[in-house]
C-alpha positions as CSV (number, residue, x, y, z in Angstrom):
1,M,30.5,30.4,-28.5
2,D,29.0,29.5,-31.8
3,S,29.2,25.8,-31.0
4,F,27.6,26.4,-27.7
5,L,24.7,28.3,-29.3
6,Q,24.3,25.6,-31.9
7,G,24.1,23.0,-29.1
8,V,21.4,25.0,-27.3
9,G,19.5,25.2,-30.6
10,E,19.7,21.4,-31.0
11,F,18.2,20.8,-27.6
12,S,15.8,23.8,-27.5
13,A,12.7,21.8,-26.6
14,T,14.5,20.0,-23.9
15,L,15.9,23.2,-22.4
16,L,12.7,25.1,-22.6
17,T,10.7,22.3,-20.9
18,L,13.3,22.0,-18.1
19,G,13.1,25.8,-17.8
20,A,9.4,25.6,-17.2
21,F,9.9,23.1,-14.5
22,A,12.6,25.2,-12.9
23,S,10.2,28.2,-12.8
24,I,7.7,26.1,-10.8
25,L,10.3,25.2,-8.3
26,V,11.6,28.8,-8.0
27,L,8.1,30.2,-7.5
28,A,7.3,27.6,-4.9
29,R,10.6,28.4,-3.2
30,F,9.4,32.0,-2.8
31,K,6.2,30.9,-1.1
32,V,3.9,31.4,-4.1
33,P,1.0,29.0,-3.6
34,L,1.8,25.8,-5.4
35,G,-1.4,25.8,-7.6
36,L,-0.4,29.3,-8.8
37,A,3.2,28.3,-9.3
38,I,2.2,25.4,-11.5
39,L,-0.2,27.6,-13.4
40,G,2.6,30.1,-13.9
41,G,4.8,27.3,-15.2
42,A,2.0,26.3,-17.7
43,V,1.8,29.9,-18.9
44,L,5.6,30.2,-19.3
45,A,5.8,26.8,-21.2
46,G,3.0,27.9,-23.6
47,L,4.7,31.3,-24.3
48,V,8.2,30.0,-24.8
49,F,6.9,27.3,-27.2
50,G,5.2,30.0,-29.3
51,Q,1.6,30.0,-28.0
52,G,0.1,33.5,-27.9
53,P,-2.0,34.8,-25.0
54,V,-5.3,34.2,-26.9
55,Q,-4.3,30.7,-27.8
56,L,-3.3,30.0,-24.2
57,A,-6.6,31.4,-22.9
58,W,-8.6,29.1,-25.3
59,L,-6.4,26.2,-24.3
60,F,-7.0,26.7,-20.6
61,A,-10.7,27.2,-21.2
62,R,-10.9,23.9,-23.0
63,G,-8.7,22.3,-20.3
64,L,-11.2,23.4,-17.5
65,V,-14.1,21.6,-19.1
66,Q,-12.4,18.5,-20.6
67,P,-13.7,15.3,-19.1
68,D,-10.2,14.3,-17.8
69,T,-10.0,17.4,-15.7
70,I,-13.5,17.1,-14.4
71,G,-13.0,13.4,-13.6
72,L,-9.8,14.0,-11.7
73,V,-11.3,16.9,-9.7
74,V,-14.3,14.7,-8.8
75,L,-12.1,11.7,-7.9
76,T,-9.7,13.8,-5.8
77,T,-12.7,15.3,-3.9
78,L,-14.1,11.9,-3.2
79,L,-10.7,10.7,-2.0
80,L,-10.4,13.7,0.3
81,G,-13.9,12.9,1.6
82,L,-12.9,9.3,2.3
83,S,-9.8,10.5,4.1
84,A,-11.8,13.0,6.2
85,T,-14.4,10.3,6.9
86,L,-11.7,7.9,8.2
87,Q,-10.4,10.7,10.4
88,V,-13.7,12.0,11.8
89,T,-14.9,8.5,12.7
90,G,-11.6,7.6,14.4
91,Q,-10.8,4.9,11.9
92,T,-7.5,6.4,10.9
93,E,-6.3,6.1,14.5
94,R,-7.6,2.5,14.7
95,I,-5.8,1.5,11.5
96,V,-2.6,3.0,12.8
97,A,-2.9,1.4,16.2
98,L,-3.6,-2.0,14.8
99,A,-0.8,-1.7,12.1
100,Q,1.7,-0.7,14.8
101,A,0.7,-3.7,16.9
102,F,1.0,-6.0,13.9
103,F,4.2,-4.6,12.4
104,R,5.7,-3.9,15.9
105,R,7.9,-1.0,14.7
106,P,6.4,2.5,14.1
107,A,8.9,3.1,11.3
108,I,7.8,0.0,9.4
109,T,4.2,1.0,10.0
110,M,4.9,4.4,8.4
111,A,6.1,2.6,5.3
112,A,3.5,-0.2,5.3
113,L,0.4,2.0,5.4
114,P,1.1,4.0,2.2
115,A,2.2,0.8,0.6
116,M,-1.2,-0.7,1.4
117,I,-2.9,2.3,-0.1
118,G,-0.6,2.0,-3.1
119,L,-2.4,-1.2,-4.1
120,L,-5.2,1.2,-5.2
121,P,-4.5,2.7,-8.6
122,M,-6.0,6.1,-7.8
123,P,-4.6,9.6,-8.6
124,G,-3.7,11.5,-5.4
125,G,-3.9,8.3,-3.3
126,A,-1.2,9.7,-1.0
127,L,-4.0,11.9,0.5
128,V,-5.5,8.8,2.1
129,S,-2.3,7.5,3.6
130,A,-0.9,10.9,4.7
131,P,-2.9,11.2,7.9
132,M,-2.0,7.6,8.8
133,V,1.7,8.2,8.3
134,A,1.4,11.4,10.5
135,S,-0.4,9.4,13.2
136,A,2.3,6.7,13.2
137,A,5.1,9.2,13.4
138,R,4.7,9.9,17.2
139,C,7.1,9.0,19.9
140,G,8.0,9.9,23.5
141,Q,6.4,8.7,26.7
142,G,5.6,12.0,28.2
143,D,3.8,13.5,25.1
144,P,2.2,11.0,22.8
145,G,1.6,13.8,20.3
146,L,5.3,14.5,20.0
147,D,6.2,14.4,16.3
148,C,9.6,12.7,15.8
149,V,9.9,13.3,12.1
150,G,10.1,16.6,10.1
151,P,7.5,17.4,7.5
152,G,9.9,16.8,4.6
153,L,10.8,13.3,5.7
154,L,7.2,12.5,6.5
155,S,6.1,13.5,3.0
156,A,9.0,11.6,1.4
157,I,8.1,8.4,3.2
158,N,4.4,8.7,2.4
159,Y,5.2,9.6,-1.3
160,W,7.9,7.0,-1.9
161,F,6.2,3.9,-0.4
162,R,2.9,4.8,-2.0
163,H,4.5,3.9,-5.3
164,V,6.6,0.8,-4.6
165,W,4.2,-1.4,-6.6
166,E,3.9,0.7,-9.7
167,H,6.6,-1.1,-11.8
168,W,4.5,-4.3,-12.0
169,W,1.1,-4.2,-10.2
170,P,-1.4,-5.0,-13.0
171,L,-4.1,-2.7,-11.8
172,Y,-2.1,0.5,-12.7
173,P,-3.2,2.1,-16.0
174,G,0.5,2.8,-16.9
175,V,1.3,-0.9,-16.5
176,I,-1.8,-1.9,-18.5
177,L,-0.8,0.4,-21.3
178,A,2.8,-0.8,-21.3
179,M,1.7,-4.4,-21.4
180,S,-0.6,-3.6,-24.4
181,L,2.2,-1.8,-26.3
182,T,4.7,-4.6,-25.7
183,H,2.2,-7.4,-26.2
184,A,3.0,-8.8,-22.8
185,T,1.0,-11.1,-20.6
186,P,0.6,-9.9,-17.0
187,L,2.8,-12.8,-15.9
188,K,5.6,-12.0,-18.2
189,W,5.5,-8.3,-17.3
190,L,5.4,-9.2,-13.6
191,V,8.4,-11.5,-13.9
192,T,10.4,-8.9,-15.8
193,M,9.6,-5.9,-13.7
194,I,9.2,-7.2,-10.1
195,P,13.0,-7.0,-9.5
196,M,12.8,-3.2,-10.0
197,G,9.9,-3.2,-7.4
198,A,12.2,-4.9,-5.0
199,V,15.0,-2.3,-5.7
200,M,12.5,0.5,-5.0
201,V,11.5,-1.0,-1.6
202,A,15.1,-1.6,-0.7
203,S,16.1,2.0,-1.7
204,G,13.2,3.3,0.3
205,M,14.8,1.9,3.4
206,M,17.4,4.6,3.0
207,I,14.7,7.2,3.5
208,L,13.2,5.2,6.4
209,A,16.6,5.0,8.1
210,R,16.5,8.7,8.8
211,V,13.5,8.6,11.2
212,H,14.0,9.0,15.0
213,P,15.5,6.0,16.8
214,D,12.4,5.7,19.0
215,L,10.4,4.9,15.9
216,R,12.7,1.9,15.0
217,A,12.3,0.2,18.4
218,T,10.6,-3.2,18.3
219,G,7.3,-3.5,20.2
220,P,5.8,-6.5,21.9
221,R,4.3,-9.4,20.0
222,P,0.8,-8.7,18.7
223,S,-2.1,-10.3,20.7
224,A,-4.4,-12.8,19.1
225,G,-6.9,-11.3,16.7
226,V,-4.8,-8.3,15.7
227,R,-4.5,-9.6,12.1
228,R,-8.2,-10.1,11.8
229,D,-9.1,-6.8,13.3
230,L,-6.6,-5.0,11.0
231,L,-8.2,-6.7,8.0
232,M,-11.6,-5.5,9.1
233,V,-10.6,-1.9,9.9
234,L,-9.0,-1.8,6.4
235,S,-12.3,-2.6,4.8
236,P,-12.7,0.9,3.3
237,I,-9.5,0.1,1.3
238,W,-10.1,-3.5,0.2
239,I,-13.7,-2.7,-0.7
240,I,-12.3,-0.3,-3.3
241,I,-10.2,-3.1,-4.8
242,L,-13.2,-5.5,-4.8
243,V,-15.3,-3.0,-6.7
244,Y,-12.5,-1.8,-9.0
245,V,-11.6,-5.2,-10.4
246,P,-15.0,-6.1,-11.9
247,G,-15.6,-2.4,-12.7
248,A,-12.4,-2.2,-14.8
249,W,-13.3,-5.5,-16.5
250,L,-16.8,-4.2,-17.3
251,V,-15.3,-1.0,-18.8
252,Q,-13.0,-3.1,-20.9
253,Q,-15.9,-5.2,-22.2
254,L,-17.6,-2.0,-23.5
255,G,-15.1,-2.1,-26.3
256,E,-12.7,0.4,-27.9
257,Q,-15.3,1.9,-30.1
258,T,-17.6,2.8,-27.2
259,L,-14.8,4.5,-25.4
260,K,-13.4,6.5,-28.4
261,T,-14.7,9.7,-27.1
262,P,-13.3,12.1,-24.5
263,I,-16.1,11.3,-22.1
264,G,-15.7,7.5,-22.7
265,D,-12.0,7.8,-22.2
266,A,-12.4,9.6,-18.9
267,L,-14.9,7.0,-17.7
268,A,-12.4,4.3,-18.6
269,K,-9.7,6.1,-16.5
270,F,-11.8,7.1,-13.5
271,G,-15.1,5.3,-13.6
272,A,-14.1,2.0,-11.9
273,I,-12.0,3.5,-9.2
274,G,-14.4,6.3,-8.6
275,L,-17.2,3.8,-8.1
276,G,-15.0,1.9,-5.7
277,V,-14.4,5.1,-3.7
278,V,-18.1,5.9,-3.6
279,V,-19.0,2.4,-2.4
280,S,-16.3,2.7,0.2
281,L,-17.6,6.0,1.4
282,V,-21.1,4.7,1.7
283,W,-20.0,1.6,3.5
284,T,-17.7,3.5,5.9
285,S,-20.5,6.1,6.7
286,I,-23.1,3.4,7.4
287,A,-20.8,1.2,9.4
288,S,-19.6,4.1,11.5
289,R,-23.1,5.5,11.9
290,L,-22.1,8.9,10.6
291,G,-24.5,11.6,11.8
292,P,-25.4,14.9,10.3
293,L,-22.8,16.8,12.3
294,Q,-20.0,14.4,11.3
295,L,-21.1,14.6,7.6
296,R,-20.9,18.3,7.9
297,A,-17.4,18.1,9.4
298,V,-16.4,15.8,6.5
299,W,-17.8,17.8,3.6
300,G,-17.5,21.3,5.0
301,R,-13.7,21.4,5.1
302,R,-12.2,24.2,3.0
303,S,-9.1,22.1,2.4
304,T,-11.2,19.5,0.6
305,Y,-12.1,22.0,-2.1
306,S,-8.9,24.2,-2.1
307,M,-7.2,21.2,-3.6
308,T,-9.2,21.8,-6.7
309,L,-6.9,24.6,-7.9
310,L,-3.9,22.2,-7.6
311,V,-5.6,19.5,-9.7
312,I,-6.7,22.0,-12.3
313,S,-3.2,23.6,-12.5
314,V,-1.5,20.2,-13.0
315,M,-3.9,19.3,-15.7
316,L,-3.5,22.6,-17.5
317,F,0.3,22.2,-17.3
318,Q,0.1,18.7,-18.8
319,L,-2.3,19.9,-21.5
320,T,0.0,22.8,-22.4
321,L,3.0,20.5,-22.9
322,K,0.9,18.1,-24.9
323,Q,-0.4,20.9,-27.1
324,V,3.1,22.1,-28.0
325,Q,4.2,18.5,-28.5
326,A,7.1,18.9,-26.1
327,P,7.7,15.1,-25.4
328,A,7.8,14.3,-29.1
329,A,10.1,17.3,-29.9
330,I,12.5,16.2,-27.1
331,G,12.6,12.7,-28.5
332,W,13.5,13.9,-32.0
333,E,16.2,16.2,-30.6
334,L,17.8,13.3,-28.8
335,A,17.6,11.0,-31.8
336,A,18.9,13.7,-34.2
337,A,21.9,14.2,-31.9
338,H,22.8,10.5,-32.4
339,V,22.5,9.7,-28.7
340,P,23.0,5.9,-28.3
341,V,19.8,3.9,-28.5
342,S,19.9,2.7,-24.9
343,A,20.4,6.3,-23.7
344,V,17.4,7.5,-25.7
345,V,15.3,4.6,-24.4
346,A,16.2,5.7,-20.8
347,A,16.2,9.5,-21.3
348,L,12.9,9.9,-23.2
349,P,10.6,8.2,-20.7
350,F,12.5,9.9,-17.9
351,I,11.9,13.3,-19.4
352,A,8.3,12.4,-20.3
353,G,7.7,11.2,-16.7
354,M,9.0,14.6,-15.5
355,V,6.9,16.4,-18.0
356,T,3.6,14.6,-17.3
357,G,4.0,13.4,-13.8
358,L,2.0,10.3,-14.8
359,A,2.9,6.7,-15.6
360,F,0.1,6.6,-18.3
361,G,1.6,9.9,-19.6
362,F,5.2,8.7,-20.0
363,V,4.2,5.3,-21.4
364,G,1.8,6.8,-23.9
365,T,4.2,9.5,-25.1
366,S,7.5,7.7,-25.1
367,F,6.9,4.0,-25.6
368,P,5.6,4.2,-29.2
369,I,9.0,6.0,-29.9
370,I,11.4,3.9,-27.9
371,L,10.0,0.5,-28.9
372,G,10.7,1.5,-32.5
373,L,14.3,2.1,-31.7
374,V,15.1,-1.4,-30.5
375,P,17.8,-2.8,-32.7
376,A,16.7,-5.5,-35.2
377,G,16.9,-9.0,-33.8
378,A,17.3,-7.8,-30.2
379,S,14.8,-8.7,-27.5
380,V,12.4,-5.9,-26.6
381,W,12.3,-6.7,-22.9
382,P,15.5,-5.2,-21.7
383,Y,14.6,-1.9,-23.4
384,A,11.0,-2.0,-22.2
385,M,12.2,-2.5,-18.6
386,L,14.8,0.3,-18.9
387,G,12.3,2.7,-20.3
388,Y,9.6,2.0,-17.7
389,A,12.1,2.1,-14.8
390,F,13.5,5.4,-15.9
391,G,10.0,6.8,-16.7
392,H,8.9,5.8,-13.2
393,M,11.8,7.7,-11.6
394,G,11.1,10.7,-13.9
395,Q,7.5,10.8,-12.6
396,M,8.7,10.3,-9.0
397,L,10.9,13.4,-9.3
398,S,8.3,15.4,-11.2
399,P,7.0,18.5,-9.3
400,I,3.6,18.0,-10.9
401,H,3.1,14.4,-9.9
402,M,-0.3,14.6,-8.2
403,C,0.8,12.5,-5.2
404,H,3.9,14.5,-4.8
405,V,1.9,17.7,-4.8
406,V,-0.8,16.7,-2.4
407,S,1.5,14.9,0.0
408,N,3.7,18.0,0.3
409,R,0.6,20.1,0.7
410,Y,-0.7,17.9,3.5
411,F,2.5,18.0,5.5
412,G,3.2,21.7,4.8
413,T,6.6,21.2,3.2
414,P,8.2,22.7,0.1
415,F,9.8,20.5,-2.5
416,G,13.4,21.0,-1.4
417,P,13.3,18.9,1.8
418,V,11.5,16.1,0.1
419,Y,13.9,16.0,-2.8
420,R,16.8,15.8,-0.4
421,H,15.4,12.5,0.9
422,I,14.2,10.9,-2.3
423,V,16.9,11.8,-4.8
424,P,19.5,9.4,-3.3
425,S,17.0,6.6,-3.4
426,A,16.1,7.6,-7.0
427,A,19.8,7.4,-7.9
428,V,20.0,3.9,-6.5
429,N,16.9,2.9,-8.6
430,I,18.5,4.4,-11.7
431,A,21.8,2.5,-11.1
432,G,19.8,-0.7,-10.4
433,A,17.8,-0.2,-13.7
434,I,21.1,0.2,-15.7
435,G,22.6,-2.9,-14.1
436,Y,19.5,-5.0,-14.6
437,F,19.2,-3.8,-18.2
438,L,22.8,-4.9,-19.0
439,L,22.1,-8.3,-17.4
440,L,18.8,-8.8,-19.2
441,R,20.3,-7.7,-22.6
442,W,23.2,-10.1,-22.1
443,W,20.9,-13.0,-21.1
444,M,18.2,-12.5,-23.7
445,N,20.4,-11.7,-26.6
């Protein structure tokens, strides 16, 4: 019994953090609104780590007005507005119809649409692809509105394929930060990490295989002009990329000194992508000749603004864990317990991904620690790959990952059914990362 208590003491930060996560899942299971459940988890995390009620109140007050929170709320609202605009103008249905004609199989369309949106490095981007996935998931000749896929599977497909690029796509902030910390060129990072992207796509097919057989049937060959029409109807998406790339470059040119303020940091994170969404909104509204009634339908939806509580709750939970230094404490606990280096390199980003729900969060909190643990004379690349791959799976399994939260909210499903679909695929990714790590370590060392 004494040895058991001693073991608990050695891993107290790890256990307390996991307990806070468990409280969110339990509250959500009992139908507590997810925003309130996450907020309850933040309160519990603060209390068990020694923060008093007054300290927590001040922490939450600061969190509500910090530029990151405001920036994320504004960006999420813009994204919801873009998604609603695409729906009100009928563009969502046109995208789905053309994608179905081009890809020929509805199931492939359901995966391809969130993957296309996934090229955009925007928080909560699953909101844009969710209506498209729902529209593609229809079968049956008698009732074209018959939904062949349950909400848990719909959300799992939308969520998983939204993130298949995130190991290596150089527009993602987490990838940019990881390249900076490892002193990697984009080409070297891409060559090292793209095999894990391929593993994620392949493992996602396990999820896709569960859809109704009608959705896996092959349709007729697309008619001439479908590819061109699909490119045109996707203009709200690629316009964001066209604006984002020079916008991100401009922000970078401002220099580190200019951005070393909370407001500057928030502009660096959200400014370029936010500008891209605004330009896309204006373009789509003008091209679709959106009238006053349609504008009211877009911006008058309660659901657009009810998402604000979710965003704020997630940010407050992350801020609480950062305030109590939970990721660093977990890292020291694992190191003090003499866990093997490769296990720490895998475990710390995984836990940090679970804790933050963000690639930027797990890279920023864990990579400075794990890169210092690489044995002298060994290549850093196997360990960087292992840490990023495990961190990515940690954020994919996190109940506070923004895309996870909003996708579940859109499809009206709790976490449980979604986890049942994505956990086996996550296990395949973890096994693939371990095998690839052993191969890289043998080859490079």
